[in-house]
Structures are given as C-alpha cells and as structure tokens.
ZAKE-577299 format. One record per residue (C-alpha): residue number from 1; residue in one letter; z negated, x, y. Coordinates in steps of 0.001 Angstrom, whole numbers, always signed. Layout:
<sites>
<site tornu="NUM" kolti="A" Z="Z" X="X" Y="Y"/>
...
</sites>
This chain:
<sites>
<site tornu="1" kolti="P" Z="+0" X="+0" Y="+0"/>
<site tornu="2" kolti="Q" Z="+1148" X="+1532" Y="+3248"/>
<site tornu="3" kolti="R" Z="-493" X="+769" Y="+6543"/>
<site tornu="4" kolti="S" Z="+950" X="+903" Y="+10005"/>
<site tornu="5" kolti="P" Z="+303" X="+4006" Y="+12116"/>
<site tornu="6" kolti="D" Z="-1670" X="+1839" Y="+14555"/>
<site tornu="7" kolti="A" Z="-4108" X="+560" Y="+11929"/>
<site tornu="8" kolti="S" Z="-7553" X="+2110" Y="+11818"/>
<site tornu="9" kolti="P" Z="-8355" X="+4104" Y="+8680"/>
<site tornu="10" kolti="R" Z="-10399" X="+2484" Y="+5950"/>
<site tornu="11" kolti="P" Z="-13839" X="+3985" Y="+5261"/>
<site tornu="12" kolti="T" Z="-12456" X="+5815" Y="+2227"/>
<site tornu="13" kolti="E" Z="-9648" X="+7247" Y="+4357"/>
<site tornu="14" kolti="T" Z="-11811" X="+8891" Y="+7006"/>
<site tornu="15" kolti="P" Z="-11195" X="+12614" Y="+7610"/>
<site tornu="16" kolti="G" Z="-12768" X="+14766" Y="+4950"/>
<site tornu="17" kolti="G" Z="-12603" X="+11988" Y="+2387"/>
<site tornu="18" kolti="Q" Z="-16157" X="+10885" Y="+3094"/>
<site tornu="19" kolti="Q" Z="-17162" X="+7259" Y="+3232"/>
<site tornu="20" kolti="E" Z="-18821" X="+5872" Y="+6330"/>
<site tornu="21" kolti="A" Z="-22562" X="+5311" Y="+6223"/>
<site tornu="22" kolti="K" Z="-23803" X="+1993" Y="+4869"/>
<site tornu="23" kolti="A" Z="-25679" X="+1454" Y="+8138"/>
<site tornu="24" kolti="A" Z="-22354" X="+682" Y="+9806"/>
<site tornu="25" kolti="D" Z="-22287" X="-2662" Y="+7968"/>
<site tornu="26" kolti="P" Z="-25667" X="-4419" Y="+8322"/>
<site tornu="27" kolti="K" Z="-24691" X="-7305" Y="+6018"/>
<site tornu="28" kolti="R" Z="-24112" X="-4879" Y="+3150"/>
<site tornu="29" kolti="G" Z="-27844" X="-4117" Y="+2870"/>
<site tornu="30" kolti="E" Z="-28619" X="-7804" Y="+2379"/>
<site tornu="31" kolti="E" Z="-26061" X="-8180" Y="-391"/>
<site tornu="32" kolti="E" Z="-26835" X="-4969" Y="-2283"/>
<site tornu="33" kolti="E" Z="-30516" X="-4289" Y="-2775"/>
<site tornu="34" kolti="E" Z="-31029" X="-895" Y="-4363"/>
<site tornu="35" kolti="E" Z="-33922" X="-825" Y="-6793"/>
<site tornu="36" kolti="I" Z="-36173" X="+2176" Y="-6254"/>
<site tornu="37" kolti="D" Z="-38434" X="+3144" Y="-9125"/>
<site tornu="38" kolti="I" Z="-41376" X="+5034" Y="-7607"/>
<site tornu="39" kolti="D" Z="-44821" X="+5044" Y="-9160"/>
<site tornu="40" kolti="L" Z="-46954" X="+4290" Y="-6101"/>
<site tornu="41" kolti="S" Z="-50169" X="+5053" Y="-7968"/>
<site tornu="42" kolti="A" Z="-49097" X="+8578" Y="-8973"/>
<site tornu="43" kolti="P" Z="-51116" X="+11398" Y="-7365"/>
<site tornu="44" kolti="E" Z="-47993" X="+13307" Y="-6325"/>
<site tornu="45" kolti="T" Z="-46688" X="+10206" Y="-4520"/>
<site tornu="46" kolti="E" Z="-49942" X="+9961" Y="-2570"/>
<site tornu="47" kolti="R" Z="-49815" X="+13673" Y="-1665"/>
<site tornu="48" kolti="A" Z="-46217" X="+13316" Y="-494"/>
<site tornu="49" kolti="A" Z="-47069" X="+10274" Y="+1626"/>
<site tornu="50" kolti="L" Z="-50024" X="+12035" Y="+3253"/>
<site tornu="51" kolti="S" Z="-47879" X="+15087" Y="+3976"/>
<site tornu="52" kolti="I" Z="-45146" X="+12995" Y="+5577"/>
<site tornu="53" kolti="Q" Z="-47675" X="+11025" Y="+7631"/>
<site tornu="54" kolti="G" Z="-49340" X="+14213" Y="+8859"/>
<site tornu="55" kolti="R" Z="-46050" X="+15745" Y="+9928"/>
<site tornu="56" kolti="F" Z="-45053" X="+12531" Y="+11695"/>
<site tornu="57" kolti="R" Z="-48369" X="+12389" Y="+13568"/>
<site tornu="58" kolti="R" Z="-47977" X="+16020" Y="+14689"/>
<site tornu="59" kolti="F" Z="-44423" X="+15227" Y="+15822"/>
<site tornu="60" kolti="Q" Z="-45639" X="+12204" Y="+17817"/>
<site tornu="61" kolti="K" Z="-48436" X="+14261" Y="+19393"/>
<site tornu="62" kolti="R" Z="-46030" X="+17015" Y="+20481"/>
<site tornu="63" kolti="K" Z="-43576" X="+14415" Y="+21755"/>
<site tornu="64" kolti="K" Z="-46321" X="+12738" Y="+23824"/>
<site tornu="65" kolti="E" Z="-47568" X="+16059" Y="+25237"/>
<site tornu="66" kolti="S" Z="-44101" X="+17226" Y="+26315"/>
<site tornu="67" kolti="G" Z="-43122" X="+13824" Y="+27719"/>
<site tornu="68" kolti="P" Z="-42684" X="+12914" Y="+31416"/>
</sites>
C-alpha cells in the first residue's frame, strides 16, 4: 500500500523504525491494561520503594532550595 508524499508517516514508519510512545494515544491505555506481576510484600520490593522515595524527596528538596 503506497501513500501520498503529503501523508504523515504511520507510527511504524517514523525515522529509525521506532514506534511512537503509547502516551501519544491516551485512549490506548484504557483499552490495553498491562498486567504487572510484582510481589508487593517482598522485602526487595519494599527496599526499592524506600530507595525511590528517598531519592525523590532529595530531588524535591534540592528543587525547592534552588527555586525562585
């Protein structure tokens, strides 16, 4: 199937052969719900969450201190 030179490229035809991010189509997230299998009671999950939260808090603190 050929397309006219004026037509915009399809997501699979973008330069580099990469597809566009799913965030570009908000309805897609409602239709396709990806199941994530994470054991929320696992100790390593808790350690990872605490680490991420700590880094985020430090980021917010630095952002607030360097703000206007």
